N, CA and C of each residue as an Amber inpcrd file, in Angstrom:
protein
   480
 177.0030000 -35.4700000  -0.6530000 176.2800000 -35.1890000   0.5700000
 176.1020000 -33.6800000   0.6940000 174.8680000 -33.2540000   0.9040000
 174.5580000 -31.8340000   0.9230000 174.9930000 -31.1510000   2.2100000
 175.1230000 -31.8600000   3.2940000 175.4700000 -31.2700000   4.5680000
 174.2620000 -30.7470000   5.3240000 173.1000000 -30.7050000   4.6740000
 171.8770000 -30.2320000   5.3220000 171.2780000 -31.3680000   6.1500000
 170.9660000 -31.0630000   7.3940000 170.3430000 -32.0550000   8.2680000
 168.8360000 -32.0060000   8.0360000 168.2850000 -33.0740000   7.5170000
 166.8830000 -33.0810000   7.0840000 165.8900000 -33.1830000   8.2260000
 166.3150000 -33.5370000   9.4180000 165.3820000 -33.6830000  10.5350000
 165.1850000 -32.3880000  11.3270000 165.6220000 -31.2580000  10.7440000
 165.4210000 -29.9570000  11.3700000 164.7640000 -29.0180000  10.3690000
 163.7910000 -28.2290000  10.8400000 163.1350000 -27.2640000   9.9560000
 163.9700000 -25.9830000   9.8890000 163.4460000 -24.9680000   9.1920000
 164.1800000 -23.7150000   9.0010000 164.5070000 -23.0300000  10.3290000
 163.6960000 -23.2680000  11.3400000 163.9220000 -22.6660000  12.6560000
 164.8030000 -23.4930000  13.5650000 165.3170000 -24.6170000  13.0620000
 166.1820000 -25.4700000  13.8580000 165.4460000 -26.4430000  14.7620000
 164.1330000 -26.5600000  14.5840000 163.3250000 -27.4680000  15.4030000
 163.2780000 -28.8540000  14.7430000 163.3320000 -29.8770000  15.5730000
 163.2490000 -31.2460000  15.0600000 161.8640000 -31.4930000  14.4650000
 161.8380000 -32.2030000  13.3360000 160.5680000 -32.5770000  12.7110000
 160.7570000 -33.8520000  11.9020000 159.6630000 -34.5130000  11.6090000
 159.6970000 -35.7170000  10.7810000 159.7350000 -35.2780000   9.3180000
 160.6470000 -35.8300000   8.5530000 160.8050000 -35.4930000   7.1490000
 159.5630000 -35.9340000   6.3730000 159.0890000 -35.0810000   5.4760000
 157.9400000 -35.4000000   4.6280000 158.4330000 -36.2190000   3.4360000
 158.0380000 -37.4810000   3.3700000 158.4420000 -38.3450000   2.2610000
 157.2760000 -38.6360000   1.3200000 156.1770000 -37.9090000   1.4720000
 154.9620000 -38.2160000   0.7060000 155.1430000 -38.0720000  -0.7970000
 156.0630000 -37.2380000  -1.2430000 156.2750000 -37.0470000  -2.6830000
 157.3330000 -38.0000000  -3.2590000 157.9900000 -38.7550000  -2.4100000
 159.0310000 -39.6780000  -2.8790000 158.4020000 -40.9510000  -3.4170000
 159.0010000 -41.4730000  -4.4590000 158.5270000 -42.7360000  -5.0310000
 158.9370000 -43.9030000  -4.1410000 158.0760000 -44.8920000  -4.0680000
 158.4240000 -46.1230000  -3.3460000 159.3890000 -46.9220000  -4.2200000
 160.5270000 -47.3010000  -3.6550000 161.5110000 -48.1060000  -4.3650000
 162.0010000 -49.2240000  -3.4570000 162.6230000 -50.2210000  -4.0640000
 163.2210000 -51.3060000  -3.2860000 164.4140000 -50.7500000  -2.5210000
 164.4790000 -51.0720000  -1.2440000 165.5440000 -50.5660000  -0.3840000
 166.0970000 -51.6960000   0.4780000 167.3790000 -51.6060000   0.7500000
 168.0910000 -52.6230000   1.5140000 169.1060000 -51.9390000   2.4050000
 169.2600000 -52.4520000   3.6040000 170.3310000 -51.9830000   4.4970000
 170.9090000 -53.1770000   5.2460000 172.2180000 -53.1360000   5.4320000
 172.9280000 -54.1620000   6.2000000 173.7640000 -53.4450000   7.2560000
 173.6430000 -53.8930000   8.4890000 174.4290000 -53.3340000   9.5930000
 175.1420000 -54.4650000  10.3140000 176.1750000 -54.0960000  11.0530000
 176.9370000 -55.0870000  11.8060000 177.3330000 -54.5390000  13.1600000
 177.7320000 -55.4430000  14.0280000 178.2390000 -55.0900000  15.3470000
 178.7660000 -56.3440000  16.0120000 179.1760000 -56.2240000  17.2540000
 179.6910000 -57.3970000  17.9700000 179.5170000 -57.2370000  19.4750000
 179.5990000 -58.3640000  20.1460000 179.6810000 -58.3830000  21.6030000
 180.9670000 -59.1240000  21.9540000 181.9000000 -58.4020000  22.5460000
 183.1790000 -58.9980000  22.9540000 183.0140000 -59.5460000  24.3680000
 183.5520000 -60.7390000  24.5970000 183.4430000 -61.4110000  25.8950000
 184.6570000 -62.3000000  26.0950000 184.7700000 -62.8690000  27.2510000
 185.8800000 -63.7890000  27.5060000 185.6530000 -65.0950000  26.7410000
 186.7360000 -65.8190000  26.5410000 186.6360000 -67.1160000  25.8670000
 185.7410000 -68.0660000  26.6540000 185.7720000 -67.9660000  27.9650000
 184.9400000 -68.8330000  28.8050000 183.4510000 -68.5590000  28.6180000
 183.0890000 -67.2900000  28.5160000 181.6830000 -66.9490000  28.2900000
 181.2580000 -67.3790000  26.8970000 182.1240000 -67.1840000  25.9130000
 181.8100000 -67.6280000  24.5510000 181.6130000 -69.1380000  24.5120000
 182.3760000 -69.8760000  25.3130000 182.2130000 -71.3340000  25.3710000
 180.8110000 -71.7140000  25.8520000 180.2330000 -70.9290000  26.7780000
 178.8550000 -71.1780000  27.2240000 177.8720000 -71.0080000  26.0730000
 178.1000000 -69.9850000  25.2530000 177.2390000 -69.7360000  24.0960000
 177.3240000 -70.9000000  23.1190000 178.5370000 -71.3000000  22.7980000
 178.7470000 -72.3620000  21.8090000 178.2390000 -73.7150000  22.2910000
 178.3370000 -73.9710000  23.5890000 177.8700000 -75.2460000  24.1360000
 176.3680000 -75.2380000  24.3980000 175.7670000 -74.0570000  24.3560000
 174.3320000 -73.9630000  24.6480000 174.0180000 -74.1640000  26.1080000
 174.9710000 -73.8370000  26.9770000 174.7770000 -74.0850000  28.4100000
 174.6210000 -72.8090000  29.2320000 174.3620000 -71.6930000  28.5800000
 174.1330000 -70.4520000  29.3360000 172.8730000 -70.6290000  30.1750000
 172.8590000 -70.0330000  31.3430000 171.7640000 -70.2220000  32.3030000
 170.4010000 -69.8500000  31.7310000 170.3450000 -68.8420000  30.8750000
 169.0580000 -68.3970000  30.3310000 168.6590000 -69.1180000  29.0530000
 169.4950000 -70.0380000  28.5510000 169.0960000 -70.8270000  27.3880000
 169.8400000 -70.4770000  26.1150000 169.1390000 -70.6100000  24.9860000
 169.6930000 -70.4460000  23.6400000 169.9690000 -68.9710000  23.3520000
 171.1650000 -68.5240000  23.6630000 171.5310000 -67.1180000  23.5430000
 171.3610000 -66.6250000  22.1090000 171.9090000 -67.3490000  21.1570000
 171.8850000 -66.8850000  19.7710000 170.4700000 -66.8960000  19.1900000
 169.6870000 -67.9010000  19.5150000 168.3160000 -67.9820000  19.0170000
 167.4340000 -66.8650000  19.5600000 167.5410000 -66.6140000  20.8540000
 166.7390000 -65.5610000  21.4720000 167.1880000 -64.1950000  20.9480000
 168.4970000 -63.9840000  20.8230000 169.0060000 -62.6990000  20.3280000
 168.5910000 -62.4740000  18.8710000 168.5510000 -63.5200000  18.0770000
 168.0980000 -63.4040000  16.6830000 166.6560000 -62.9020000  16.6490000
 165.7830000 -63.5180000  17.4410000 164.3900000 -63.0820000  17.4880000
 164.2650000 -61.6590000  18.0210000 165.0430000 -61.3140000  19.0250000
 165.0050000 -59.9550000  19.5760000 165.4270000 -58.9340000  18.5260000
 166.4410000 -59.2460000  17.7500000 166.8790000 -58.3480000  16.6870000
 165.8000000 -58.1300000  15.6430000 165.1260000 -59.1990000  15.2560000
 164.0240000 -59.0910000  14.2900000 162.9150000 -58.2170000  14.8600000
 162.5560000 -58.4720000  16.1080000 161.5120000 -57.6660000  16.7500000
 161.9370000 -56.2020000  16.8640000 163.1930000 -55.9630000  17.1760000
 163.6930000 -54.5970000  17.2820000 163.5850000 -53.8450000  15.9670000
 163.9390000 -54.5040000  14.8670000 163.8330000 -53.8630000  13.5480000
 162.3970000 -53.4520000  13.2690000 161.4560000 -54.3210000  13.6220000
 160.0440000 -54.0480000  13.3660000 159.4900000 -52.9360000  14.2500000
 160.1600000 -52.6290000  15.3520000 159.6840000 -51.6060000  16.2970000
 160.5200000 -50.3320000  16.2760000 161.3600000 -50.1680000  15.2840000
 162.2740000 -49.0200000  15.2430000 161.5440000 -47.6860000  15.3570000
 160.4380000 -47.5180000  14.6500000 159.7090000 -46.2450000  14.6900000
 159.1490000 -45.9550000  16.0810000 158.9660000 -46.9850000  16.9030000
 158.5150000 -46.7810000  18.2800000 159.6550000 -46.3470000  19.1960000
 160.8870000 -46.6020000  18.7820000 162.0550000 -46.3280000  19.6120000
 162.8000000 -45.0610000  19.2180000 162.8490000 -44.7630000  17.9280000
 163.5900000 -43.6140000  17.4160000 162.5690000 -42.5690000  16.9710000
 162.4840000 -41.4470000  17.6640000 161.3560000 -40.5220000  17.5110000
 161.0240000 -40.0540000  16.1020000 161.9970000 -39.8230000  15.2350000
 161.6900000 -39.2490000  13.9270000 161.7240000 -40.2640000  12.7890000
 161.7870000 -41.5490000  13.1150000 161.7470000 -42.5910000  12.0910000
 160.3140000 -42.8170000  11.6230000 160.1730000 -43.0430000  10.3280000
 158.8660000 -43.3820000   9.7770000 158.5750000 -44.8590000  10.0280000
 157.3270000 -45.2010000  10.3490000 156.9750000 -46.6240000  10.4050000
 157.0080000 -47.1710000   8.9760000 157.6860000 -48.2620000   8.7850000
 157.8740000 -48.8030000   7.4350000 157.3030000 -50.2050000   7.3000000
 156.8420000 -50.5380000   6.0990000 156.4150000 -51.9130000   5.8380000
 157.6410000 -52.7890000   5.5520000 158.2650000 -53.2720000   6.6060000
 159.4680000 -54.0910000   6.4620000 159.0780000 -55.4080000   5.8010000
 159.7910000 -55.7560000   4.7310000 159.4740000 -56.9820000   3.9980000
 160.4170000 -58.1290000   4.3160000 161.5760000 -57.8150000   4.9010000
 162.5130000 -58.8740000   5.3060000 163.4020000 -58.3580000   6.4190000
 163.6050000 -59.1890000   7.4260000 164.6270000 -58.9370000   8.4460000
 165.3410000 -60.2600000   8.6720000 166.6380000 -60.2570000   8.4890000
 167.4590000 -61.4310000   8.7860000 168.5670000 -60.9960000   9.7320000
 168.7260000 -61.7230000  10.8220000 169.7670000 -61.4110000  11.8060000
 170.6300000 -62.6500000  11.9700000 171.9240000 -62.4700000  11.7540000
 172.8820000 -63.5660000  11.9020000 173.7830000 -63.2780000  13.0930000
 173.9570000 -64.2770000  13.9320000 174.8640000 -64.1820000  15.0730000
 175.8660000 -65.3190000  14.9500000 177.1390000 -64.9630000  14.8850000
 178.1800000 -65.9580000  14.6420000 179.2340000 -65.8750000  15.7430000
 179.4330000 -66.9590000  16.4860000 180.5170000 -66.9780000  17.4700000
 181.8640000 -66.8030000  16.7680000 182.7230000 -65.9720000  17.3280000
 184.0370000 -65.7180000  16.7440000 185.0910000 -65.8340000  17.8460000
 185.8270000 -66.9540000  17.8710000 186.8320000 -67.1410000  18.9150000
 187.9870000 -66.1440000  18.8240000 188.2030000 -65.5380000  17.6500000
 189.2770000 -64.5610000  17.5030000 188.9350000 -63.2350000  18.1690000
 187.6300000 -62.9520000  18.3600000 187.2150000 -61.6780000  18.9560000
 187.6230000 -61.6150000  20.4340000 187.4220000 -62.4940000  21.3220000
 186.3740000 -63.5100000  21.3020000 185.0120000 -62.8620000  21.5710000
 183.9870000 -63.4830000  20.9680000 182.6420000 -62.9780000  21.1580000
 181.7250000 -63.4000000  20.0380000 180.6860000 -62.5940000  19.8360000
 179.6680000 -62.8930000  18.8350000 179.5990000 -61.7280000  17.8620000
 179.6980000 -62.0370000  16.5820000 179.5240000 -61.0340000  15.5210000
 178.0710000 -61.0670000  15.0670000 177.4940000 -59.8920000  14.8570000
 176.0750000 -59.7760000  14.5200000 175.9390000 -59.0090000  13.2110000
 175.1200000 -59.5370000  12.3100000 174.8090000 -58.8620000  11.0480000
 173.3040000 -58.8780000  10.8620000 172.7430000 -57.7330000  10.4810000
 171.3090000 -57.6380000  10.2070000 171.1000000 -57.1040000   8.8000000
 170.1860000 -57.7380000   8.0820000 169.7930000 -57.3120000   6.7440000
 168.3090000 -57.0060000   6.7750000 167.9440000 -55.8120000   6.2990000
 166.5400000 -55.3980000   6.2960000 166.1820000 -54.8940000   4.9080000
 164.9730000 -55.2710000   4.4540000 164.4740000 -54.8410000   3.1470000
 163.0820000 -54.2420000   3.2860000 162.7790000 -53.3430000   2.3610000
 161.4310000 -52.8000000   2.2300000 161.2490000 -52.3220000   0.8030000
 160.0230000 -52.0400000   0.4570000 159.7120000 -51.3240000  -0.7760000
 158.9520000 -50.1000000  -0.3010000 159.6480000 -48.9820000  -0.1810000
 159.0190000 -47.8230000   0.4340000 159.6150000 -46.5140000   0.0010000
 159.2000000 -45.4560000   0.7000000 159.5960000 -44.0990000   0.3610000
 160.8280000 -43.6200000   1.1240000 161.2830000 -44.4220000   2.0580000
 162.4920000 -44.0720000   2.8080000 163.2340000 -45.3580000   3.1780000
 164.5030000 -45.2140000   3.5090000 165.3650000 -46.3710000   3.7060000
 165.2010000 -47.0700000   5.0450000 165.8690000 -48.1990000   5.1570000
 165.7760000 -49.0520000   6.3480000 167.0960000 -49.1370000   7.1070000
 167.9170000 -48.1010000   6.9900000 169.1810000 -48.0900000   7.7170000
 168.9610000 -48.1630000   9.2190000 168.0300000 -47.3860000   9.7230000
 167.7840000 -47.3670000  11.1650000 167.2540000 -48.7040000  11.6550000
 166.4570000 -49.3730000  10.8400000 165.9390000 -50.6910000  11.2260000
 167.0630000 -51.7100000  11.3240000 168.0170000 -51.6740000  10.3890000
 169.1510000 -52.6070000  10.4380000 170.0360000 -52.3170000  11.6550000
 170.2910000 -51.0360000  11.9100000 171.1010000 -50.6690000  13.0770000
 170.4050000 -51.0350000  14.3830000 169.0980000 -50.8590000  14.4300000
 168.3360000 -51.2250000  15.6250000 168.3540000 -52.7330000  15.8380000
 168.2120000 -53.4960000  14.7600000 168.2430000 -54.9610000  14.8710000
 169.5540000 -55.4260000  15.4880000 170.6740000 -54.8830000  15.0160000
 171.9840000 -55.2610000  15.5580000 172.0860000 -54.8530000  17.0280000
 171.6490000 -53.6450000  17.3340000 171.7590000 -53.1430000  18.7060000
 170.9260000 -53.9570000  19.6840000 169.6910000 -54.2710000  19.3030000
 168.8180000 -55.0510000  20.1910000 169.3340000 -56.4790000  20.3330000
 169.8310000 -57.0650000  19.2570000 170.4160000 -58.4060000  19.3490000
 171.6230000 -58.3930000  20.2870000 172.4720000 -57.3680000  20.1740000
 173.6490000 -57.2690000  21.0460000 173.2390000 -57.0930000  22.5050000
 172.2640000 -56.2520000  22.7610000 171.7810000 -56.0660000  24.1280000
 171.2060000 -57.3590000  24.6980000 170.5650000 -58.1400000  23.8490000
 169.9890000 -59.4110000  24.2990000 171.0910000 -60.4090000  24.6320000
 172.1350000 -60.4540000  23.8050000 173.2830000 -61.3140000  24.1230000
 173.8330000 -60.9160000  25.4910000 174.0130000 -59.6170000  25.7030000
 174.5180000 -59.1490000  26.9970000 173.5900000 -59.5750000  28.1270000
 172.2920000 -59.3390000  27.9570000 171.3290000 -59.6760000  29.0070000
 171.3630000 -61.1590000  29.3560000 171.4670000 -61.9920000  28.3480000
 171.4250000 -63.4340000  28.5880000 172.7010000 -63.9750000  29.2180000
 173.7870000 -63.2110000  29.1020000 175.0810000 -63.6930000  29.6050000
 175.6330000 -62.8820000  30.7730000 174.9200000 -61.8530000  31.2050000
 175.4720000 -60.9650000  32.2350000 175.7300000 -61.6720000  33.5610000
 175.0280000 -62.7600000  33.8480000 175.3030000 -63.4990000  35.0820000
 176.6840000 -64.1470000  35.0330000 177.1340000 -64.4650000  33.8240000
 178.4520000 -65.0850000  33.6730000 179.5640000 -64.0460000  33.5700000
 179.2370000 -62.8800000  32.9570000 180.2800000 -61.8720000  32.7410000
 179.6390000 -60.4940000  32.5610000 179.9150000 -59.6160000  33.5050000
 179.3480000 -58.2630000  33.4220000 180.2040000 -57.3100000  32.5900000
 181.4440000 -57.6800000  32.3250000 182.3600000 -56.7990000  31.6100000
 182.3510000 -56.9490000  30.1000000 181.3240000 -57.5840000  29.5340000
 181.2490000 -57.7010000  28.0770000 181.1620000 -56.3230000  27.4440000
 181.5950000 -56.2350000  26.2050000 181.6170000 -54.9560000  25.4910000
 180.8270000 -55.0670000  24.1950000 179.8830000 -54.1520000  24.0110000
 179.1340000 -54.0580000  22.7570000 179.8210000 -52.9940000  21.9200000
 180.0940000 -53.3160000  20.6640000 180.7890000 -52.3310000  19.8400000
 180.6530000 -52.5790000  18.3540000 181.2810000 -51.6830000  17.6080000
 181.3640000 -51.8220000  16.1630000 180.0380000 -51.7180000  15.4300000
 179.0180000 -51.1410000  16.0630000 177.7110000 -51.0580000  15.4100000
 177.7930000 -49.9890000  14.3270000 177.5550000 -50.4170000  13.0780000
 177.6490000 -49.4870000  11.9550000 176.8920000 -50.0070000  10.7470000
 176.5490000 -49.0850000   9.8730000 175.9330000 -49.4250000   8.6000000
 177.0400000 -49.8610000   7.6550000 176.8710000 -51.0060000   7.0060000
 177.8940000 -51.4660000   6.0660000 177.4230000 -51.4250000   4.6180000
 176.1040000 -51.4070000   4.3890000 175.5900000 -51.3610000   3.0320000
 174.1990000 -50.7550000   3.0320000 173.9380000 -49.9090000   2.0450000
 172.6220000 -49.3140000   1.8450000 172.3930000 -49.2410000   0.3480000
 171.2340000 -49.7000000  -0.1080000 170.8910000 -49.6170000  -1.5270000
 169.4870000 -49.0610000  -1.6790000 169.2810000 -48.3160000  -2.7690000
 167.9660000 -47.7910000  -3.0950000 167.8080000 -46.3430000  -2.7150000
 166.7610000 -45.7420000  -3.2490000 166.4690000 -44.3510000  -2.9410000
 167.2960000 -43.3840000  -3.7550000 167.0540000 -42.1060000  -3.5110000
 167.6860000 -41.0320000  -4.2700000 169.1980000 -41.0220000  -4.1210000
 169.6890000 -41.3410000  -2.9280000 171.1400000 -41.2720000  -2.7130000
 171.8780000 -42.5040000  -3.2250000 171.1480000 -43.5250000  -3.6710000
 171.7760000 -44.6900000  -4.2860000 172.4650000 -45.6120000  -3.3200000
 173.5880000 -46.1530000  -3.7440000 174.3110000 -47.1880000  -2.9880000
 175.3800000 -46.5610000  -2.1030000 175.4730000 -47.0900000  -0.8890000
 176.5410000 -46.7490000   0.0340000 177.1450000 -48.0530000   0.5250000
 178.4480000 -48.1440000   0.5110000 179.1200000 -49.3050000   1.0760000
 180.2850000 -48.8090000   1.9230000 180.3010000 -49.2520000   3.1780000
 181.3500000 -48.8290000   4.1030000 182.6760000 -49.4530000   3.7230000
 183.7280000 -48.7170000   3.9860000 185.0750000 -49.2580000   3.7890000
 185.2960000 -50.3670000   4.8070000 185.9750000 -51.4060000   4.4120000
 186.2530000 -52.5280000   5.3220000 187.4930000 -52.2950000   6.0980000
């Protein structure tokens, strides 16, 4: 890691990185996070009886939509031709809560780490929104990049 922050020019001003000279390569990113809640609220999710409906299904779609709109939300992100977004939401009674994993792929000049992180974040926010009538004290956490492949910097895998 060079330590140089690429989103700042020589004068310290924020700018969008020029990727026009970079080769398009296959890229993959996987991110994870969770929503911690009471066992009672998790039971509503598992039974499908939450007041707003299918929590996991709606959050999955929201995560996919969030990944596709990342460049609209994060000012210096490049709009990318996303070729795959998969969002998994798994109830975990040991948490208790819902674990979220997003996988994003592209064939492009820059990576999809931000898209994977956005997918997890939007899915988590949607879980919260759909369940807030039952529990306002839910906690969103653990949002992080766990795997990145492709590009000049190669493979990154987070320690477990």
